[in-house]
C-alpha positions, 0 to 999 in steps of 0.5 A: 527523461525516463520514468521509473517505469522505463527505466525498470523496463529496460534493465535485464529480466534477472535485475527486475526480479530481484528488485521485485523480490525486494519489494516484496520483502520490504512490502511485507514488512511493518510500514506506515501507509506513507512507506507503503506508498513509497514503496509501491512507487505511487506518488501523492498526486496519483494516490489522490487521482485514484481515490478522487481527493486532492493530493493535500488530504492524501498528505493529511491522511498519512500523517493521521494515528487514527483511520476509518476501516473504509478509508483505509480499505479504499487506500489499500485498494487504490495501491492495488492491494486488499486490506486483511484484518487479523487478531493475534493474541500471544496464546494462539494463532492468528485469527483473520477478521471476516465480515468488512467485505462491504464497506464502502 
């Protein structure tokens, strides 16, 4: 049985590009951590391995309403991304918050 990556790589380049564009559009929307992980086509087992934890811990963290910034940052990095914090106010432009680069 072919993996998802093998199936995708066998598609024509134009189709792969369309899929990648749609994936990027979905990721740009608001998502829960679970939805983001799934959109990135990462299983809980893969995420657990990348974070050095058990799969059950990934499952629990995806259900949490409150998470430490350091945990969130490690999780996003494990998915291949970068955590960027932005403050949004009704009377002005978004402000990117800095100074969290050394969280670990």
